[in-house]
N, C-alpha and C positions, 0 to 999 in steps of 0.2 A: 532384654534378655536374652542374650546367646546361650544356648545347650548346644553340647556336645559330648558325645558317647565315650573318648578319650581324650587324654591332655595334649598327645596329635593331631586331631582332628579343631581339636576346640581353640589352639594358635591359629591354624587355616583359618576358621569360622573370624577368631579378631583379627584378623590383618583385612581380611573382604570383606569387615564390617566398619573399621575405620576406615580405609582407604574411601569409601561408600561416604562416609563421612568427610573426609577432609576433601574429594571431589564437588559437593554438595554445599561447603565453606559453614559447615553445621558443627558445634559446638559441646562437650560434654564435660561439668563440672565435678574434676576427678576427686571429690573429699566424696562426691557420690554416689562413686561409682565401684564396685567390689569385684577380682578377679579371680579367675579360676579357682571360686568356692565349693566345695564342696556340699552347701548346706548354707538357703538362703532364706530371708523371709518373705516372701512376696504375695500380698493382696491378702491379707490377712489369712495367707497359711504360708506351710515348713515347707521346701521343698528339699530331697536332699539324695544322692542316689540312684537317678528314679523313681522316685518315690515325690509321693505326697501328702500332707495327714494336716490336721487343725490346729490353727496358733493356741498354744499353750493357754494365754492371756483371755483370749474367749472363749475355751471351755470353761473358764471361769467363771468371768462373764455372766455366760449360762448357767454354770451351776448355782451359781447365786444370787438368780434371779429370783426374787418373792413372788411369791404368789400372786396374778392379777387382779384387779383391782375394778377397771373392765376394763373395754374394750382399748383404750389406749394403749394401754400397759399391756396388753394383748397382742396387739399388731405389731409389738416392738421384740416383744419376744420372740414370736410367730416370725418375724422379717428378718430376725438373726440366723434363727435357727434354721428358715426356710434356704439358706444362702448357702450351706453347707450337707442342704439335704443329696449331695452325690456321697456322704459318705454315711448315711447310715438306710442299710435294709429295708426295705416297703415303710419308707419316711412317710408315705399319702395314707398308706393305713394307720399309721400309733398317728397323724397328725389330725385324723379328717375328727373328732371329738371339738378342738380346737375350731378347723378352719371352721367345721358347720357356726360358729361363735360369732365367727366375724362374718356375716351373712346380713344384711339391714334389717330383713323378714325376721333374724334369731333373738327371740327379745334377750339379754343376759340374762345368762342365769347359769355360774359357776360350780356346779354340782359336783359330786362324785367324780362321775362320768366325764366330767373335762378335768380334774385334778389330776386324776388318775392318771390322764393323755400329758398334762404339765407332766407330773413328773419323770413319767414313762421318755419322754422326748430328753429332759435331761440326764436320765440314765446309758441313748442313745448314745450321744455327740458326748459323754463322758469318754463311755468304751468305743468310741466306731474308731474303724480301724483304718489303717494306713494304704491309702490306693495306690497302684503301682501301675505300670505298662500293659498296654489289652494283653491278653490270653484270649485270641479268634477260637478256640478248641470251647469256649463257656459262651450259654447265655446271655443275653445280658438285656440292660435296660428295661424296665418297668417303669406306667404311672400312672396318675387314679384320670380318665374324664371327668369336666366339666361335665356341670348343669345343662348345658346348653349344648357341646357340644356332643351330651346324648342322644340330643334330638336329631344328627346330623343322617346324610342319607348314609347307605352304608359304604359305599364310594366315598364318599367323603369323608368315610374313619378308616376306613384305608389310606388315602391320600396324607388324612392328618399327620399317620403314624410317619411318613416318608417328609412330613414336612417337621416336624417333631426330630425327629433323630437326623434330618441335615442342618437344623439350629444349635442341637448339641454339641456333634461335631463337625463345625465349619469349617477349626482348625487348622483338622485335621484334613477336610475332603479338600476346599480352593484350592482351585489350583493344578489339580488331580482326577484326571476322567478318569468315572467308574459307571455300575450298571445298577441299577435298582430293578429289581424282579420283583413283578408284580401280577399275583392271580385273576385281577377287574380288567376286563378290555378296556374300561371304561378310562379309567383312570392311566392305564396305556398309551390311550392317544390326548393327557389332560395338557400341554403342551401344543397342539396346535388346535387345541380346541377356539371357536370363535366366538363363539358367547360366555362370556363373563358378567358374576355377579359379583357384588365389590369380595366377597372372603374371599370370592377363585380368581381374583384379577392379584391381593396381596400375596395369597398365595404359590402365583403364580410371577410377578416380582424376584420375591425370593428366590425361587427354583433357578431364575435366569442367571444369578450369582455359579451359578456349578456345572461343571461341563459333566455331565455324566447324559444316560440315554437309559426309556421306560421301559425296562425289558416284559413282555408278556409270558407267565409262565402258568401252564394250564392244571390246574384244581386238581385236575386227576395226577395229577406229580408232584401236589402241596400237600395230601390229604392233613398233614396237621396246621399247616395253616389258615388252607380253608376250612376249616370245622369248628377252628377258632373265632374270623372270624363273621362266620353267620351267631354267635352266641348272642344274645339284645341283650342280655344280663352280663357283657365281660365286660371291668372296668380302666379292665389294665391292658395293655397291650407289651408284648414279648416278640423275643427273632433269633431264632437259631440258625446261623451259617447251613444247609445244608449238607448229609455227609457225601465226601469226596470232593468237595467245590472246589475249587482254587480258592483262596483265602484275599486274591488282589482285587476283588470285586468288595470285600466286605470290607469297613473300619469299627471297630467293637471300642464302650465305653472304656475306661479304666475299669479293672477289673478287682479285686481283692486279692491277695494273699500272694500275686510272681513277684520276682524280684527282678532286682537289672543294679550291674556295678559296675564303676568305674569313670562318672559321668561326673560334667566340670560344666559349672555355669557360671556367666558370668552377667553384671545387669548396668546400665547408662541410662541417670538420667538429667 
């Protein structure tokens, strides 16, 4: 897929892509290509004018889903909804009763609380907002820690926030230098840590893909984040760029409500 802000920029980008294809003797099937589109269907999403929304056929499939009678049916419904979780505010909180039911240690019991969560997810998907390009002036991203993640040490939980965000916005960050500011000294030295356990080694391998610096920031100058990191009962993590700080060091997830005009897109297949 080739995405551009204006038609002129789009034509220039197409020339570059087609030149690369010709240089490496790669071919595309014309009948499977769409050029200079204002709206396209792509991997279960509808992309238009810098915005993205759920494919209506997928929404209809969720609405028509009958109440799950066993764990296999629930797993299918939960998996489909989970694919579109970024469209639903507080998705993890809404889905908690269903997520708990998927655990092997939880006996099957589709009582009123589960049914309520099931219907709430349907409504949330049906009324899901259109996502747009990021607004760096607003806070972003939250998620619920897994049971095993709640047992991590304090510095591991803070590092987990970094890992989660890099995975989520990998397509924005790859190849771009950036700075991660952290108020935990142990985390700031993670990339030069000599002894690693299996989990840390996996994290360090993922971090090695990116061009970034871990920069220590004293908790005295970051009161809000420091206070949140000390809460043992914290199940969600969120971050807002500090006031007055340049946005070049921060990348934000897709935000609801902003608009973007005049974009073009081409798909090669």
